[in-house]
C-alpha positions as semicolon CSV with decimal commas, in nm:
position;residue;x (nm);y (nm);z (nm)
1;M;-0,048;0,213;-2,285
2;R;-0,328;0,459;-2,211
3;I;-0,229;0,781;-2,036
4;D;-0,479;0,935;-1,797
5;A;-0,509;1,262;-1,607
6;Y;-0,565;1,259;-1,233
7;T;-0,713;1,546;-1,035
8;P;-0,784;1,421;-0,684
9;S;-1,052;1,650;-0,541
10;P;-1,067;1,996;-0,702
11;E;-1,317;2,268;-0,630
12;I;-1,657;2,186;-0,779
13;T;-1,641;2,521;-0,962
14;E;-1,313;2,419;-1,129
15;I;-1,364;2,054;-1,220
16;G;-1,545;2,123;-1,546
17;D;-1,264;2,335;-1,690
18;I;-0,999;2,086;-1,574
19;A;-1,181;1,791;-1,731
20;A;-1,231;1,984;-2,054
21;D;-0,856;2,059;-2,062
22;A;-0,778;1,690;-2,016
23;E;-0,998;1,609;-2,312
24;R;-0,843;1,890;-2,519
25;L;-0,496;1,750;-2,455
26;E;-0,627;1,407;-2,562
27;F;-0,574;1,214;-2,240
28;D;-0,746;0,876;-2,252
29;G;-0,908;0,903;-1,911
30;F;-0,976;1,147;-1,628
31;W;-0,977;1,032;-1,264
32;V;-1,093;1,194;-0,940
33;T;-1,086;1,054;-0,589
34;E;-1,279;1,080;-0,264
35;T;-1,101;1,311;-0,022
36;K;-1,256;1,655;0,029
37;R;-1,558;1,619;-0,200
38;S;-1,800;1,362;-0,334
39;P;-1,644;1,193;-0,637
40;Y;-1,989;1,145;-0,786
41;T;-2,064;1,517;-0,784
42;L;-1,727;1,587;-0,945
43;L;-1,782;1,320;-1,210
44;T;-2,127;1,454;-1,293
45;V;-1,984;1,799;-1,370
46;A;-1,688;1,649;-1,556
47;G;-1,924;1,436;-1,761
48;E;-2,133;1,736;-1,861
49;R;-1,826;1,929;-1,976
50;T;-1,671;1,652;-2,188
51;D;-1,777;1,442;-2,484
52;E;-1,532;1,156;-2,537
53;I;-1,283;1,111;-2,256
54;E;-1,346;0,830;-2,007
55;I;-1,410;0,959;-1,654
56;G;-1,378;0,764;-1,335
57;S;-1,323;0,740;-0,961
58;A;-0,988;0,632;-0,825
59;I;-1,144;0,567;-0,586
60;A;-1,490;0,619;-0,437
61;V;-1,523;0,470;-0,089
62;A;-1,776;0,189;-0,106
63;F;-1,898;0,104;0,244
64;P;-2,043;0,438;0,364
65;R;-2,303;0,405;0,086
66;S;-2,559;0,131;0,039
67;P;-2,491;-0,065;-0,282
68;M;-2,835;0,049;-0,400
69;V;-2,734;0,415;-0,362
70;T;-2,410;0,355;-0,553
71;A;-2,593;0,160;-0,824
72;Y;-2,840;0,445;-0,881
73;T;-2,571;0,711;-0,882
74;A;-2,333;0,527;-1,112
75;R;-2,612;0,438;-1,352
76;D;-2,713;0,806;-1,379
77;I;-2,356;0,917;-1,456
78;Q;-2,320;0,634;-1,706
79;Q;-2,633;0,754;-1,886
80;L;-2,527;1,119;-1,867
81;T;-2,192;1,040;-2,030
82;G;-2,315;0,795;-2,289
83;G;-2,129;0,505;-2,133
84;R;-1,797;0,668;-2,032
85;L;-1,795;0,597;-1,656
86;L;-1,522;0,389;-1,495
87;L;-1,649;0,322;-1,144
88;G;-1,356;0,259;-0,913
89;L;-1,435;0,142;-0,561
90;G;-1,221;0,089;-0,254
91;A;-1,261;-0,024;0,105
92;Q;-1,050;0,249;0,272
93;V;-0,905;0,161;0,613
94;K;-1,066;0,088;0,947
95;G;-0,986;0,422;1,109
96;H;-1,155;0,620;0,833
97;M;-1,458;0,391;0,831
98;E;-1,517;0,422;1,203
99;R;-1,396;0,774;1,281
100;R;-1,457;0,969;0,958
101;F;-1,761;0,797;0,810
102;S;-1,904;0,651;1,133
103;V;-1,966;0,315;0,969
104;E;-1,976;0,024;1,211
105;F;-1,941;-0,338;1,110
106;E;-1,703;-0,631;1,151
107;W;-1,387;-0,493;0,993
108;E;-1,226;-0,836;0,997
109;K;-1,383;-0,910;0,656
110;P;-1,350;-0,600;0,436
111;G;-1,240;-0,808;0,136
112;P;-1,540;-1,044;0,132
113;R;-1,771;-0,747;0,198
114;L;-1,627;-0,559;-0,101
115;R;-1,663;-0,870;-0,316
116;E;-2,029;-0,896;-0,225
117;Y;-2,074;-0,521;-0,284
118;V;-1,950;-0,574;-0,640
119;Q;-2,189;-0,866;-0,684
120;V;-2,483;-0,654;-0,565
121;L;-2,401;-0,377;-0,815
122;K;-2,373;-0,619;-1,104
123;H;-2,700;-0,784;-1,004
124;L;-2,889;-0,452;-0,983
125;W;-2,760;-0,326;-1,317
126;D;-2,845;-0,657;-1,481
127;V;-3,203;-0,679;-1,354
128;W;-3,273;-0,313;-1,426
129;E;-3,183;-0,374;-1,788
130;S;-3,362;-0,710;-1,817
131;G;-3,676;-0,616;-1,623
132;E;-3,636;-0,906;-1,380
133;E;-3,704;-0,877;-1,009
134;V;-3,436;-0,767;-0,768
135;D;-3,337;-1,057;-0,544
136;F;-2,995;-1,051;-0,382
137;R;-2,933;-1,240;-0,059
138;G;-2,578;-1,250;0,069
139;D;-2,376;-1,259;0,389
140;F;-2,351;-0,880;0,418
141;Y;-2,626;-0,737;0,199
142;E;-2,985;-0,839;0,131
143;I;-3,179;-0,642;-0,130
144;T;-3,511;-0,793;-0,233
145;L;-3,730;-0,488;-0,297
146;C;-3,725;-0,256;-0,596
147;P;-4,079;-0,204;-0,729
148;E;-4,137;-0,082;-1,081
149;D;-4,180;0,280;-0,973
150;F;-3,831;0,270;-0,822
151;R;-3,661;0,079;-1,102
152;P;-3,470;0,278;-1,366
153;E;-3,568;0,217;-1,727
154;P;-3,318;0,035;-1,949
155;S;-3,072;0,294;-2,078
156;G;-2,897;0,112;-2,360
157;D;-2,558;0,233;-2,236
158;G;-2,471;-0,086;-2,052
159;P;-2,327;-0,093;-1,701
160;P;-2,023;0,115;-1,605
161;E;-1,686;-0,055;-1,615
162;L;-1,616;-0,157;-1,257
163;Y;-1,271;-0,130;-1,098
164;V;-1,160;-0,210;-0,745
165;A;-0,856;-0,092;-0,556
166;G;-0,632;-0,373;-0,443
167;V;-0,307;-0,413;-0,250
168;N;-0,328;-0,753;-0,086
169;P;-0,409;-1,087;-0,253
170;F;-0,783;-1,102;-0,177
171;N;-0,877;-0,782;-0,360
172;L;-0,631;-0,851;-0,640
173;K;-0,807;-1,184;-0,696
174;L;-1,144;-1,007;-0,674
175;A;-1,041;-0,783;-0,963
176;G;-0,945;-1,084;-1,170
177;D;-1,262;-1,275;-1,083
178;L;-1,540;-1,017;-1,114
179;C;-1,416;-0,675;-1,226
180;D;-1,324;-0,488;-1,541
181;G;-1,018;-0,327;-1,388
182;L;-0,783;-0,291;-1,094
183;H;-0,652;0,028;-0,936
184;I;-0,295;-0,041;-0,826
185;H;-0,193;0,167;-0,525
186;P;0,029;0,472;-0,596
187;I;0,306;0,308;-0,392
188;N;0,403;0,046;-0,643
189;S;0,708;-0,088;-0,818
190;P;0,763;-0,312;-1,120
191;E;0,873;-0,585;-0,878
192;Y;0,556;-0,561;-0,670
193;I;0,339;-0,568;-0,981
194;E;0,531;-0,864;-1,124
195;E;0,547;-1,068;-0,803
196;V;0,218;-0,984;-0,630
197;V;-0,033;-0,808;-0,856
198;V;-0,014;-1,009;-1,179
199;P;-0,011;-1,360;-1,024
200;N;-0,309;-1,284;-0,800
201;V;-0,512;-1,123;-1,079
202;E;-0,443;-1,437;-1,283
203;K;-0,560;-1,657;-0,995
204;G;-0,879;-1,454;-0,968
205;A;-0,938;-1,477;-1,342
206;A;-0,906;-1,854;-1,318
207;I;-1,172;-1,858;-1,044
208;G;-1,406;-1,660;-1,270
209;D;-1,312;-1,865;-1,579
210;R;-1,191;-1,547;-1,749
211;D;-0,895;-1,437;-1,955
212;P;-0,675;-1,220;-1,725
213;D;-0,617;-0,989;-2,021
214;E;-0,981;-0,882;-1,980
215;V;-0,879;-0,704;-1,658
216;T;-0,738;-0,355;-1,710
217;L;-0,447;-0,277;-1,478
218;S;-0,441;0,093;-1,393
219;A;-0,153;0,246;-1,198
220;Q;-0,080;0,585;-1,055
221;T;0,285;0,667;-1,021
222;F;0,488;0,919;-0,828
223;A;0,683;1,140;-1,070
224;I;0,994;1,343;-0,995
225;T;1,035;1,593;-1,274
226;G;1,119;1,953;-1,354
227;Q;1,451;2,137;-1,339
228;G;1,672;2,251;-1,052
229;E;1,480;2,361;-0,745
230;E;1,149;2,242;-0,893
231;R;1,284;1,888;-0,918
232;E;1,426;1,894;-0,566
233;K;1,089;2,004;-0,431
234;A;0,922;1,725;-0,627
235;R;1,169;1,471;-0,488
236;E;1,106;1,571;-0,129
237;A;0,729;1,581;-0,182
238;V;0,741;1,223;-0,314
239;R;0,963;1,120;-0,023
240;Q;0,706;1,260;0,221
241;Q;0,417;1,090;0,041
242;I;0,589;0,753;0,046
243;G;0,651;0,796;0,418
244;F;0,287;0,887;0,476
245;Y;0,149;0,587;0,287
246;G;0,412;0,355;0,429
247;S;0,291;0,432;0,782
248;T;-0,036;0,247;0,709
249;R;-0,011;-0,124;0,793
250;T;-0,216;-0,220;0,488
251;Y;0,067;-0,114;0,257
252;R;0,340;-0,312;0,433
253;T;0,288;-0,581;0,167
254;I;0,441;-0,351;-0,093
255;F;0,744;-0,271;0,124
256;D;0,789;-0,643;0,199
257;V;0,860;-0,719;-0,167
258;H;1,178;-0,513;-0,135
259;G;1,269;-0,632;0,214
260;W;1,164;-0,305;0,376
261;G;0,886;-0,432;0,602
262;D;1,074;-0,313;0,909
263;V;1,080;0,040;0,767
264;S;0,702;0,027;0,727
265;D;0,675;-0,080;1,092
266;T;0,890;0,216;1,197
267;L;0,679;0,455;0,993
268;H;0,363;0,318;1,154
269;D;0,506;0,361;1,504
270;L;0,603;0,722;1,426
271;S;0,255;0,798;1,293
272;T;0,079;0,659;1,600
273;A;0,309;0,876;1,813
274;G;0,208;1,181;1,611
275;R;0,564;1,232;1,478
276;W;0,452;1,288;1,120
277;D;0,734;1,527;1,034
278;E;0,989;1,248;1,087
279;L;0,845;1,001;0,837
280;S;1,037;1,121;0,532
281;E;1,371;1,076;0,714
282;H;1,324;0,700;0,684
283;V;1,253;0,700;0,308
284;T;1,587;0,640;0,137
285;D;1,692;0,731;-0,217
286;E;1,674;0,358;-0,296
287;M;1,307;0,361;-0,198
288;L;1,250;0,669;-0,414
289;D;1,400;0,485;-0,711
290;A;1,178;0,183;-0,648
291;F;0,851;0,368;-0,594
292;S;0,876;0,660;-0,839
293;V;0,985;0,756;-1,188
294;E;1,226;1,042;-1,250
295;A;1,259;1,221;-1,585
296;D;1,229;1,558;-1,754
297;W;0,877;1,643;-1,870
298;P;0,951;1,562;-2,239
299;D;1,084;1,218;-2,137
300;L;0,810;1,118;-1,892
301;R;0,597;0,914;-2,128
302;G;0,892;0,705;-2,239
303;A;0,997;0,656;-1,877
304;L;0,648;0,536;-1,787
305;E;0,635;0,291;-2,077
306;D;0,979;0,157;-1,985
307;R;0,877;0,117;-1,620
308;Y;0,553;-0,075;-1,663
309;E;0,544;-0,396;-1,862
310;H;0,209;-0,522;-1,738
311;V;0,014;-0,200;-1,680
312;D;-0,252;-0,094;-1,933
313;R;-0,316;0,263;-1,822
314;V;-0,112;0,509;-1,615
315;S;-0,168;0,845;-1,449
316;L;0,074;1,063;-1,256
317;Y;0,007;1,116;-0,886
318;T;0,091;1,479;-0,958
319;P;-0,248;1,654;-0,987
320;F;-0,335;1,751;-1,343
321;D;-0,375;2,128;-1,363
322;G;-0,436;2,180;-1,734
323;G;-0,093;2,327;-1,809
324;D;0,057;2,275;-2,154
325;R;0,359;2,093;-2,005
326;W;0,125;1,796;-1,980
327;R;0,133;1,762;-2,361
328;H;0,466;1,584;-2,317
329;V;0,301;1,310;-2,114
330;V;0,032;1,246;-2,374
331;E;0,225;1,280;-2,699
């Protein structure tokens, strides 16, 4: 199992030092996400400050950017890092698309649109390396123009590894069919991975005539650790985070595996009523046990390995801050 560091969206002036610390502690990978800052800007700085560690987005939001823009940006970071980029893409949810990014399209088909987005990226990277003409014509995207003056030269680094975020069957199959990896949502459990993730990745791999073992399964996990008051604060923070994520209808699938779909419905109703401070009251200790791992810092790595049979790489949802306590997770 590969152990990664995760720093969601740090200050641009701090990301270089944090990434360098992750490499110093010998983490296998270093992930950022798209919340307060552009993940591509963060990854560029992280790439400049490191030499060996894999760096990636978990995730970058796909649809606000043209596939051509993403293809250019990812190719540049791949070249900058000598082939260390893990490009993780996600669809986000309808509210963010329309009200945060002001992207308008038929939201009824985000899965097929993301699938085609992946196909466009792979096509562009392939033809830029081979020197062939760009010619992609799909249901959502049509890119048929990229003259020589606008076409990057072959880099020799190959394309970035491409991950997608998936919760429901369509995107899980997409990962198995076309992608190098899958980002499993932070709300996850061994049962959900066993019953939903693995079978659908295998179905997707069969569609693409691939070995499912070629698809890297990457999971973030909620960790409850520390001593005394520190652990209690961590427990309540995880409880609140589970409540927050559980209020989004998209993640009801994960609650359903455990028979808690009605709790997800309640959380959603509370969120739409603006009663955010009540969400954690509905997250029981049983849910905490299902959706998180609890251990002292020195025992965390063993707890993670015991928890995940099918997962290839793991990071803690707890933001990596470069402290030496993180040695216990790596060693």
